[in-house]
C-alpha positions as CSV (number, residue, x, y, z in Angstrom):
1,M,-0.1,-0.1,0.1
2,H,1.7,3.2,-1.1
3,Q,0.4,7.2,-0.5
4,E,-0.1,9.7,-2.9
5,H,2.5,11.9,-2.1
6,V,2.0,15.8,-2.5
7,V,3.7,18.5,-1.7
8,P,1.8,21.3,-0.4
9,K,1.9,24.5,-2.3
10,D,2.6,27.0,-0.1
11,R,5.3,25.0,1.4
12,S,7.6,27.1,3.8
13,A,10.9,25.8,5.0
14,V,11.8,28.4,7.7
15,R,7.7,27.8,8.6
16,A,8.2,24.0,9.0
17,L,11.9,24.1,10.9
18,L,10.5,26.9,13.5
19,R,7.9,24.0,14.6
20,L,11.1,22.6,15.8
21,W,11.3,25.2,18.9
22,P,9.7,23.8,21.6
23,Y,12.1,20.6,21.4
24,V,15.4,23.2,21.0
25,K,13.9,25.7,23.7
26,P,15.6,23.6,26.4
27,V,19.0,23.3,25.1
28,R,18.9,26.7,23.2
29,A,21.6,27.6,25.7
30,R,24.0,25.2,24.5
31,L,23.7,25.7,20.7
32,F,23.8,29.8,21.0
33,G,26.9,29.3,22.8
34,A,28.2,26.4,20.2
35,A,26.7,28.8,17.6
36,L,28.9,32.0,19.5
37,V,32.0,29.8,19.4
38,A,31.9,28.8,15.8
39,V,31.9,32.3,14.8
40,V,34.9,33.1,16.6
41,A,36.6,30.2,15.5
42,S,35.3,31.4,11.8
43,C,36.4,35.1,12.3
44,L,39.9,34.2,13.5
45,S,40.7,32.7,9.5
46,L,39.8,36.3,8.6
47,V,42.6,37.4,11.0
48,I,45.3,35.5,9.0
49,P,45.4,37.3,5.9
50,L,46.0,40.4,8.0
51,V,49.2,38.7,10.1
52,L,50.4,38.2,6.3
53,K,49.9,41.7,5.1
54,W,52.3,42.5,8.4
55,I,54.6,39.9,6.8
56,V,54.6,41.0,3.9
57,D,55.1,44.0,4.2
58,G,57.0,44.0,7.2
59,P,59.7,41.8,7.8
60,V,59.9,40.2,4.1
61,A,60.2,43.8,3.1
62,D,62.5,45.0,5.6
63,S,64.5,41.6,5.2
64,D,63.9,40.6,8.7
65,P,64.1,36.6,9.6
66,G,63.2,37.0,12.9
67,G,60.2,38.8,12.4
68,V,59.3,36.5,9.8
69,W,59.7,33.4,11.8
70,L,57.5,35.9,14.8
71,G,55.0,35.9,11.9
72,A,54.7,32.1,11.7
73,L,54.2,31.5,15.2
74,Y,51.2,33.9,15.3
75,L,49.7,32.2,12.3
76,L,50.1,29.0,14.0
77,L,48.6,30.0,17.2
78,L,45.9,31.3,14.7
79,G,45.5,28.0,13.2
80,V,45.5,26.0,16.5
81,A,42.8,28.4,18.0
82,E,40.5,27.9,15.4
83,A,40.8,24.0,15.8
84,V,40.6,24.3,19.4
85,L,37.2,26.5,19.1
86,F,35.5,24.5,16.4
87,G,36.3,21.3,18.3
88,V,34.8,22.6,21.3
89,R,31.5,23.3,19.1
90,R,31.3,19.8,18.2
91,W,31.3,18.6,22.0
92,M,28.9,21.2,23.4
93,V,26.1,20.5,20.3
94,G,26.7,16.4,20.4
95,R,24.9,15.5,23.7
96,P,22.1,18.0,24.1
97,L,20.8,17.0,20.3
98,A,21.3,13.3,20.7
99,G,18.5,14.4,23.5
100,V,16.3,16.3,21.3
101,E,16.3,13.4,18.8
102,A,15.6,11.4,21.4
103,S,12.6,13.3,22.4
104,M,11.4,13.6,19.0
105,R,11.5,9.9,18.8
106,G,10.0,9.2,22.2
107,D,6.7,11.6,21.4
108,L,6.4,10.0,18.2
109,Y,5.8,6.7,19.6
110,R,3.7,7.5,22.3
111,H,1.7,9.8,19.5
112,L,1.4,6.4,17.5
113,Q,0.2,4.6,20.2
114,R,-2.7,6.7,20.9
115,L,-4.2,7.5,17.2
116,P,-7.1,5.6,16.2
117,V,-6.9,2.2,14.7
118,A,-8.6,3.8,11.5
119,F,-5.2,5.8,11.2
120,H,-3.2,2.5,11.1
121,D,-5.2,1.3,8.7
122,R,-4.5,3.7,5.7
123,W,-0.5,4.6,6.9
124,P,1.6,2.1,5.7
125,S,4.2,0.7,8.9
126,G,7.3,1.3,6.6
127,Q,6.3,5.5,6.1
128,L,5.8,5.3,9.8
129,L,9.1,4.0,10.3
130,S,10.9,5.8,8.0
131,R,9.4,9.1,10.2
132,G,10.6,7.5,13.5
133,T,14.3,6.6,12.4
134,T,15.7,8.6,8.8
135,D,13.3,11.9,9.0
136,L,14.6,12.1,12.8
137,M,18.5,11.9,11.8
138,M,18.2,14.1,9.1
139,V,16.2,16.7,11.7
140,R,19.5,15.8,14.0
141,M,21.7,16.5,11.1
142,F,20.4,19.9,10.4
143,L,20.4,21.0,14.2
144,A,24.3,19.9,14.6
145,F,25.5,21.5,11.4
146,P,23.5,23.3,8.5
147,L,21.6,25.4,11.6
148,T,24.8,26.5,13.0
149,F,26.9,27.2,9.9
150,L,24.2,29.3,8.1
151,L,24.6,31.9,10.8
152,V,28.4,31.2,11.0
153,N,29.2,31.6,7.4
154,A,26.8,34.6,6.7
155,T,28.3,36.2,9.7
156,T,31.8,35.2,8.1
157,I,31.2,36.5,5.0
158,L,29.5,39.7,6.3
159,V,33.0,40.2,8.2
160,G,35.0,39.5,5.3
161,F,33.2,41.7,3.0
162,V,33.8,44.7,5.1
163,V,37.7,43.7,5.8
164,L,37.7,43.4,2.0
165,L,36.3,46.7,1.6
166,F,38.3,48.5,4.2
167,Q,41.6,47.0,2.4
168,E,40.8,48.0,-1.4
169,W,36.7,49.2,-1.8
170,T,37.6,48.8,-6.0
171,L,38.2,45.2,-5.9
172,G,35.8,44.5,-2.8
173,L,32.9,46.0,-5.5
174,V,34.8,43.4,-8.1
175,L,34.1,40.6,-5.8
176,L,30.6,41.4,-4.6
177,A,29.4,41.7,-8.3
178,P,28.3,37.6,-7.9
179,V,26.0,38.2,-4.8
180,V,22.8,39.3,-6.9
181,P,23.0,36.3,-9.2
182,L,23.9,34.0,-6.1
183,V,21.0,34.9,-4.6
184,I,18.3,34.3,-7.6
185,I,20.1,31.0,-8.4
186,C,19.5,30.0,-4.8
187,S,16.0,30.8,-4.4
188,A,15.3,28.9,-7.6
189,F,17.3,25.9,-6.1
190,E,15.3,26.0,-2.8
191,A,12.0,25.7,-4.7
192,K,13.1,22.5,-7.1
193,Y,15.0,20.8,-4.3
194,A,12.3,20.8,-2.0
195,A,9.9,18.9,-4.2
196,V,12.7,16.7,-5.1
197,A,13.6,15.9,-1.5
198,R,10.2,15.5,-0.2
199,R,9.6,12.7,-2.9
200,A,12.9,10.7,-2.1
201,Q,12.2,11.2,1.5
202,D,8.6,9.4,0.7
203,Q,9.8,6.8,-1.7
204,V,12.2,5.9,1.2
205,G,8.8,5.3,3.2
206,D,7.0,3.3,0.6
207,L,10.5,1.0,0.2
208,T,10.6,0.6,4.1
209,T,6.7,-1.0,3.8
210,V,8.2,-3.4,1.0
211,V,11.4,-5.1,2.8
212,E,9.4,-4.7,6.6
213,E,6.5,-6.8,4.7
214,S,9.0,-8.8,2.9
215,V,10.7,-9.8,6.2
216,L,7.4,-10.7,8.3
217,G,6.1,-12.1,5.3
218,I,9.2,-14.5,4.4
219,R,7.4,-18.1,4.9
220,I,4.7,-17.2,2.3
221,I,7.3,-16.0,-0.1
222,K,9.4,-19.2,0.0
223,G,6.3,-21.2,0.3
224,F,5.0,-20.0,-2.6
225,G,8.3,-19.2,-4.3
226,R,7.5,-15.7,-5.0
227,H,11.0,-14.5,-4.8
228,R,11.2,-13.2,-8.1
229,S,7.8,-11.1,-8.2
230,Q,8.7,-9.8,-4.4
231,S,12.2,-8.8,-6.2
232,D,10.6,-6.9,-9.1
233,A,8.7,-5.3,-6.8
234,F,11.4,-4.1,-4.8
235,R,13.4,-3.1,-7.3
236,A,10.6,-1.0,-9.2
237,L,10.4,1.2,-5.9
238,A,14.5,0.8,-5.5
239,G,15.1,2.3,-9.0
240,K,12.2,5.0,-8.7
241,L,14.0,6.1,-5.4
242,R,17.6,5.7,-7.3
243,G,16.1,8.3,-10.1
244,T,14.6,10.9,-7.5
245,E,18.2,10.3,-5.8
246,L,19.8,11.1,-9.1
247,A,17.8,13.8,-9.9
248,K,19.0,15.4,-6.3
249,A,22.6,15.0,-7.1
250,R,22.0,17.1,-10.7
251,L,20.4,19.6,-9.1
252,L,23.1,19.8,-6.4
253,A,25.5,19.3,-9.4
254,R,24.0,22.5,-10.9
255,I,23.9,24.5,-7.9
256,W,27.4,23.8,-6.8
257,T,29.2,24.8,-10.3
258,L,27.5,27.9,-10.1
259,I,28.2,29.0,-6.8
260,T,32.2,28.2,-7.3
261,T,32.8,29.2,-10.7
262,L,31.0,32.6,-9.9
263,P,33.1,33.8,-7.0
264,E,36.5,32.6,-9.1
265,L,35.5,34.3,-11.4
266,A,35.6,37.4,-9.3
267,I,38.4,36.3,-7.9
268,G,40.4,35.7,-11.0
269,A,38.9,39.5,-12.2
270,A,40.4,40.8,-8.6
271,L,43.5,39.0,-9.0
272,V,44.1,41.1,-12.6
273,F,43.0,44.5,-11.3
274,G,45.0,44.3,-8.0
275,T,48.4,43.0,-10.1
276,I,47.7,46.0,-12.3
277,E,47.5,48.6,-9.2
278,V,50.8,47.0,-7.4
279,A,52.1,47.6,-10.9
280,D,51.5,51.1,-10.8
281,G,52.4,51.5,-7.7
282,R,49.0,52.5,-6.3
283,L,48.6,49.1,-4.0
284,S,51.4,47.6,-1.5
285,A,52.4,44.2,-2.1
286,G,50.9,42.9,1.2
287,T,47.6,44.7,1.1
288,L,47.4,42.5,-2.6
289,V,48.3,39.4,-0.4
290,A,46.2,39.6,2.4
291,F,43.4,40.8,-0.1
292,L,43.5,37.7,-2.0
293,S,43.9,35.6,1.0
294,T,40.7,37.2,2.7
295,A,38.8,36.1,-1.1
296,L,40.3,32.7,-0.7
297,A,39.1,32.4,3.4
298,L,35.7,33.1,1.9
299,R,35.2,30.7,-0.7
300,W,34.3,28.0,1.8
301,P,31.7,30.0,3.3
302,V,30.2,30.9,-0.2
303,E,30.7,27.5,-1.6
304,S,29.0,25.6,1.2
305,I,25.5,27.7,0.4
306,G,24.2,25.3,-1.8
307,F,25.4,22.4,0.4
308,L,23.3,23.9,3.7
309,L,20.5,25.1,1.7
310,A,19.7,20.8,0.6
311,M,20.4,19.9,3.6
312,S,18.3,22.3,5.4
313,Q,15.7,21.6,2.8
314,E,15.7,17.6,3.5
315,A,15.4,18.6,7.2
316,A,12.1,20.7,6.7
317,T,10.6,18.2,4.7
318,A,11.6,16.0,7.5
319,T,9.9,18.3,9.8
320,E,7.2,18.2,8.1
321,R,6.6,14.6,7.5
322,Y,6.9,14.3,11.4
323,F,4.5,16.8,12.1
324,E,1.9,15.1,9.7
325,V,2.1,12.3,12.0
326,M,2.1,14.3,15.4
327,D,-0.6,16.7,14.1
328,A,-3.2,13.6,13.5
329,A,-5.7,13.8,16.6
330,E,-5.4,11.4,18.8
331,E,-8.4,9.2,20.6
332,E,-10.7,11.3,22.6
333,D,-10.7,10.1,26.0
334,T,-14.2,11.0,26.5
335,G,-17.2,11.3,24.0
336,R,-20.6,12.6,23.9
337,A,-22.4,12.9,27.1
338,A,-24.0,9.6,28.2
339,A,-27.9,9.1,28.6
340,T,-29.2,8.2,31.5
341,A,-30.2,4.5,31.1
342,A,-32.5,2.4,32.7
343,P,-31.7,0.5,35.9
344,E,-32.1,-2.9,34.7
345,A,-29.8,-2.2,31.5
346,G,-27.1,-4.1,32.9
347,G,-24.8,-6.3,30.8
348,M,-23.6,-5.4,27.6
349,A,-26.3,-3.5,25.3
350,F,-26.1,-2.4,21.8
351,E,-28.6,0.2,20.9
352,G,-29.5,1.0,17.5
353,V,-25.3,1.0,16.2
354,G,-24.5,1.5,13.4
355,F,-20.8,2.0,11.7
356,R,-19.1,3.1,8.4
357,Y,-15.3,2.7,8.1
358,P,-13.8,6.3,7.7
359,D,-12.5,5.6,4.3
360,A,-16.0,4.1,2.9
361,E,-17.2,5.8,-0.3
362,E,-19.4,8.3,0.1
363,G,-22.8,7.1,-0.2
364,S,-21.9,3.5,0.8
365,A,-24.1,1.1,2.8
366,P,-22.9,1.1,6.0
367,V,-21.3,-2.3,7.7
368,L,-23.6,-2.4,10.8
369,D,-26.8,-0.9,10.1
370,R,-28.9,-0.2,13.7
371,I,-27.4,-3.4,15.5
372,D,-30.1,-4.2,18.7
373,L,-28.9,-6.5,21.0
374,H,-28.9,-7.2,24.7
375,V,-26.1,-9.5,26.6
376,R,-27.4,-9.8,29.8
377,P,-24.7,-9.8,32.7
378,G,-23.1,-13.2,33.2
379,E,-24.4,-14.4,29.9
380,T,-22.6,-15.8,27.3
381,M,-23.8,-14.8,23.5
382,A,-22.5,-15.9,20.5
383,L,-22.1,-14.1,17.1
384,V,-22.6,-16.0,14.1
385,G,-22.7,-14.9,10.5
386,A,-21.5,-15.2,7.1
387,T,-17.5,-14.3,6.1
388,G,-18.0,-10.6,6.0
389,S,-21.0,-10.0,7.6
390,G,-19.4,-7.5,10.1
391,K,-19.0,-9.8,13.7
392,T,-15.6,-8.8,13.6
393,T,-16.0,-5.2,13.3
394,L,-18.9,-5.2,15.7
395,T,-16.4,-6.8,18.2
396,S,-14.0,-3.8,17.8
397,L,-16.7,-1.4,18.6
398,V,-16.9,-2.7,22.1
399,P,-13.1,-1.3,23.5
400,R,-13.6,1.2,21.5
401,L,-11.0,0.7,18.6
402,Y,-13.2,2.0,16.6
403,E,-16.0,4.8,17.0
404,A,-19.8,3.7,16.3
405,T,-21.1,6.1,14.3
406,A,-24.8,6.1,15.3
407,G,-26.2,4.5,18.4
408,R,-24.6,3.6,21.6
409,I,-23.1,0.9,23.3
410,T,-23.4,0.2,27.3
411,L,-21.8,-1.9,29.8
412,D,-23.8,-2.3,33.1
413,G,-25.6,0.7,32.1
414,E,-22.8,3.2,31.2
415,D,-22.5,4.4,27.6
416,I,-18.9,3.7,26.8
417,T,-18.2,6.7,25.1
418,A,-18.4,8.5,28.7
419,M,-15.6,6.2,30.1
420,P,-12.2,7.1,30.2
421,R,-10.6,4.5,27.9
422,A,-8.3,3.3,30.3
423,R,-11.2,2.2,32.5
424,L,-13.1,0.6,29.8
425,R,-9.8,-1.4,28.9
426,E,-9.8,-2.4,32.3
427,L,-13.6,-3.8,32.5
428,V,-13.0,-5.6,28.4
429,S,-11.1,-8.1,27.7
430,V,-10.4,-9.1,23.8
431,A,-8.9,-12.0,22.4
432,F,-8.3,-11.3,18.4
433,E,-9.2,-13.4,15.4
434,E,-5.3,-13.2,14.4
435,P,-2.9,-14.0,18.0
436,T,-0.5,-11.4,18.0
437,L,2.6,-11.8,19.9
438,F,5.1,-9.4,20.8
439,S,9.5,-9.9,21.1
440,A,8.9,-10.9,24.2
441,S,8.9,-14.2,27.2
442,V,5.8,-15.9,27.3
443,G,4.6,-15.2,30.6
444,E,5.4,-11.0,29.4
445,N,2.9,-11.6,26.4
446,V,0.4,-12.8,28.7
447,L,0.6,-10.6,31.4
448,M,-0.2,-7.7,28.8
449,G,-3.6,-8.3,29.5
450,A,-3.7,-7.1,33.4
451,E,-1.7,-4.9,34.5
452,G,-0.1,-6.1,38.2
453,A,-1.3,-9.6,37.8
454,G,1.5,-12.4,39.6
455,E,2.5,-15.5,39.1
456,E,-0.7,-17.4,40.2
457,E,-2.9,-15.7,37.5
458,L,-0.4,-16.2,35.1
459,Q,-0.5,-20.1,35.8
460,R,-4.2,-20.1,36.4
461,A,-5.0,-18.5,32.3
462,L,-2.2,-20.7,31.2
463,S,-4.3,-23.3,32.6
464,V,-7.5,-21.9,31.2
465,A,-5.8,-22.0,27.6
466,Q,-4.8,-25.2,27.8
467,A,-1.0,-23.6,27.2
468,G,0.8,-27.0,29.1
469,F,3.4,-26.7,26.0
470,V,4.8,-23.5,28.0
471,Q,6.5,-25.9,30.8
472,E,8.0,-27.5,27.4
473,L,9.9,-24.6,26.2
474,P,13.6,-24.3,27.3
475,H,12.9,-21.4,29.6
476,G,9.5,-22.0,30.5
477,V,7.7,-18.9,30.9
478,D,10.3,-16.9,30.7
479,T,11.2,-18.0,26.9
480,Q,11.5,-15.4,24.6
481,V,9.0,-16.3,21.7
482,G,10.6,-14.0,19.0
483,E,8.6,-11.4,16.7
484,Q,5.3,-11.9,15.9
485,G,5.9,-15.2,17.8
486,L,6.7,-17.2,15.0
487,S,8.5,-19.5,16.7
488,L,5.4,-21.0,18.2
489,S,2.6,-23.0,16.2
490,G,-0.6,-21.2,15.3
491,G,-2.3,-23.0,17.6
492,Q,0.1,-22.4,20.8
493,R,-0.1,-18.5,19.6
494,Q,-3.7,-18.8,19.9
495,R,-3.9,-20.3,23.0
496,L,-1.5,-17.9,24.5
497,A,-3.6,-15.0,23.2
498,L,-6.3,-16.6,25.0
499,A,-4.7,-16.6,28.0
500,R,-3.6,-12.9,27.7
501,A,-7.5,-12.2,27.5
502,V,-8.4,-14.2,31.1
503,V,-5.9,-13.5,33.0
504,G,-7.4,-10.5,34.5
505,R,-11.0,-11.8,35.3
506,P,-12.4,-9.3,33.1
507,R,-16.0,-8.2,34.0
508,F,-16.5,-8.5,30.0
509,L,-15.0,-10.8,27.7
510,V,-14.8,-10.3,23.8
511,L,-13.3,-13.7,21.9
512,D,-13.1,-13.0,17.9
513,D,-13.3,-16.8,16.9
514,P,-10.6,-18.2,19.8
515,L,-10.4,-21.4,19.0
516,S,-10.1,-21.8,15.1
517,A,-6.5,-22.7,15.0
518,L,-7.0,-25.7,17.6
519,D,-7.3,-29.7,16.8
520,V,-10.4,-30.8,18.0
521,H,-9.0,-32.8,21.1
522,T,-7.4,-29.4,22.4
523,E,-10.5,-27.4,21.2
524,A,-12.7,-29.6,23.8
525,L,-10.3,-29.3,26.9
526,V,-10.0,-25.3,26.3
527,E,-13.7,-25.2,25.9
528,A,-14.0,-26.9,29.2
529,A,-11.7,-24.9,30.9
530,L,-13.4,-21.4,29.1
531,R,-16.8,-22.8,30.5
532,Q,-15.3,-21.9,34.2
533,V,-14.6,-18.5,32.8
534,L,-17.5,-17.9,30.8
535,A,-19.5,-18.8,33.9
536,E,-17.6,-15.5,35.9
537,T,-18.2,-12.5,32.7
538,T,-20.0,-11.4,30.7
539,A,-19.1,-12.5,27.3
540,V,-19.4,-12.0,23.8
541,V,-17.9,-14.9,21.6
542,V,-17.5,-14.9,17.4
543,A,-18.2,-18.8,16.5
544,H,-17.9,-20.5,13.4
545,R,-18.3,-23.5,14.3
546,P,-21.2,-25.5,16.4
547,S,-18.6,-26.5,19.0
548,T,-18.0,-23.2,19.6
549,V,-21.8,-21.8,19.6
550,M,-22.4,-24.3,22.6
551,L,-20.4,-22.3,24.4
552,A,-22.8,-19.7,24.5
553,D,-26.0,-19.7,26.5
554,R,-27.7,-17.7,23.4
555,V,-26.7,-16.9,19.7
556,A,-27.5,-13.9,17.4
557,L,-27.4,-13.9,14.1
558,L,-25.4,-11.5,12.2
559,S,-26.7,-10.6,8.5
560,G,-26.6,-7.9,6.1
561,G,-25.5,-5.4,8.6
562,R,-28.5,-6.0,11.2
563,I,-29.3,-8.8,13.7
564,S,-31.6,-10.9,12.1
565,A,-32.0,-13.3,14.7
566,V,-31.8,-14.1,18.8
567,G,-32.0,-17.3,20.4
568,T,-30.7,-20.4,21.8
569,H,-28.7,-22.8,19.1
570,Q,-31.2,-25.4,19.1
571,E,-34.5,-22.9,18.7
572,L,-32.0,-21.1,15.6
573,L,-31.9,-24.4,14.2
574,R,-35.3,-25.7,14.0
575,T,-36.7,-21.8,13.2
576,N,-33.9,-20.4,11.2
577,A,-32.4,-21.3,7.7
578,E,-29.5,-19.4,7.2
579,Y,-28.4,-20.3,10.6
580,A,-29.0,-23.9,9.7
581,W,-27.3,-23.6,6.3
582,L,-24.3,-22.1,8.6
583,M,-23.7,-24.5,11.4
584,S,-24.5,-27.5,9.1
585,G,-21.6,-26.8,7.1
586,A,-23.2,-28.1,3.7
587,G,-23.8,-26.0,0.6
588,A,-20.0,-25.6,0.1
589,A,-21.0,-26.6,-4.0
590,D,-24.4,-24.8,-3.8
591,E,-25.0,-21.3,-3.3
592,A,-28.7,-19.7,-2.7
593,G,-30.2,-23.2,-2.7
594,A,-27.9,-24.7,0.4
595,P,-30.6,-23.6,3.2
596,D,-33.0,-26.5,1.5
597,D,-30.1,-29.0,2.3
598,A,-29.8,-28.4,6.0
599,G,-33.0,-30.0,6.3
600,V,-35.1,-26.9,7.3
601,E,-37.3,-25.1,5.4
602,A,-36.1,-22.3,3.4
603,G,-37.2,-18.5,3.2
604,P,-37.9,-16.0,5.7
605,Q,-38.3,-17.1,9.3
606,T,-39.3,-15.4,12.3
607,T,-38.0,-16.1,16.2
608,P,-40.7,-15.9,18.6
609,A,-40.5,-12.4,20.7
610,H,-39.9,-14.5,23.8
611,E,-36.7,-16.0,22.5
612,A,-35.2,-12.6,21.4
613,E,-34.1,-10.1,24.1
614,P,-33.9,-6.7,22.4
615,A,-31.8,-3.7,24.2
616,P,-33.6,-1.6,26.3
617,G,-35.5,1.1,24.6
618,T,-36.2,-0.9,21.4
619,D,-39.2,-2.2,19.8
620,P,-39.4,-5.7,21.4
621,T,-41.7,-6.3,18.5
622,R,-39.5,-5.8,15.8
623,P,-39.5,-8.7,13.5
624,L,-36.5,-11.2,13.1
625,G,-36.5,-12.6,9.6
626,A,-33.3,-14.1,8.1
627,K,-31.8,-13.7,4.7
628,A,-30.9,-16.4,2.9
629,P,-26.9,-16.2,2.2
630,A,-26.8,-15.3,-1.3
631,E,-28.9,-11.9,-0.4
632,E,-26.4,-10.9,1.7
633,S,-24.5,-7.6,1.2
634,S,-20.7,-7.9,1.1
635,T,-19.1,-6.1,4.1
636,R,-16.1,-6.1,6.2
């Protein structure tokens, strides 16, 4: 997944870099001090031509060897002082700027944890990684070098030209002639280089995404022999990046050539005119030597302008990319005010809940539409539906991984949007369909499910999940499972994810098909232990198999983005054709007519009103008609 990369038309490098001030402010004294030291060091180089003038017009003209040696000593001391001062500058900025980079990276990481899941759905991980690594390195390099030396070199050039004009104003004007063309050239260069720099850094993010996906998906690549296609994709992106980098190099080559050539031509012209004036006796040889030495000392400050501007543009682009993420709105801790719920509205209730993904096309059907469902306190509700019916989306709304776009969800009568997220996620524990594990020990992965849980809770959770295999690992619960837990089998990962969900004895439990990767024998053992846990909590279990459905007290059938039937497993088997078809496993080769093969009369069915308990405040006479699977809308 690659983003469309657009450079803002009203982009301002200065405005972008000024946003770094809150991070730079705590270390501003060290940075200003380092800049002052660098200015003094750079200006010392302008004293050297004055010493040369004294040597030529004095000891050399007077044939005084002692004076020449004294002048050489002065030059040596000035050179050593300049080198020491530049070393001090480097020492002064090293530690504070490393701290600035660390602070920005820490803020970015914390912000990413607080951004909604919808944000992460839209952004490729490689783009986020490149912002936290490459971009912040560019920012640190800018603060350490270009930021200081743009000031240092500007001061050096200004002081140098004042010295030149005092030495010989006519020759000084000759050297000032290229200034206007250079300013125009640098302005044009800055605009072009900004666009290319942004494109290059975005392409680095795309390339990082491809590399990351290839590393994480190496088993798929090897299993299907897709090395060549992945290599082709990598080479294509790498080729684009190479082309962009070459475009940057061409721009740098042009600006460097012009910035170098124009001052050299001016120095050459000044040398010719100066030599004529010395020959005519209007200028001393020492003055000409000092003038040319000063002009040569200004070569690097002038020639480095292109290099410094390029680094500044890259830093401005990196800063923009960093704040693109930082400016994204975090999850709000509280939402709309909660309406007063009826005292009997305990458990988990969905009242007119609707949901549409943020990136859905305008006018498209919602994924969930007017969901009304009440899970009684202590009850386990199985959620059944065809693939793509919205089961996982519905369960994601309970811990507010996504925000419902209509209606509300209550836990024991309290609207979840009025709860602080920290409290909500203490009440609700989730086991996702994809059991993600982290590069940590088995124990650390399980105990992520409950802050403050200890060894007793850990062993209980492992027992419930039938994760006795942990004791056979090299270091037991202290064994490192590796990135994504790929050193374990799919069933082992799923059992650890289930253990993580139950370790904290949550009041509300959401399980998204938690037993799909288990063999039938392990599944039976897990179900037996899980029944004890479910008896102590209010739970919603996404189920695809009858064995998982049997864990539940009641079943809700999700069809076409709505709850079409609610009842016990046996009741729905008798009265609902779609449910019977889903549970029978028949119809793999059949389509719309498959429900007839389940031994149940096809067509719309109605669950008796006393078997389906609607959410408080809803119409209890609402018909619960079932649709044939072929009629269901395709949703996420």
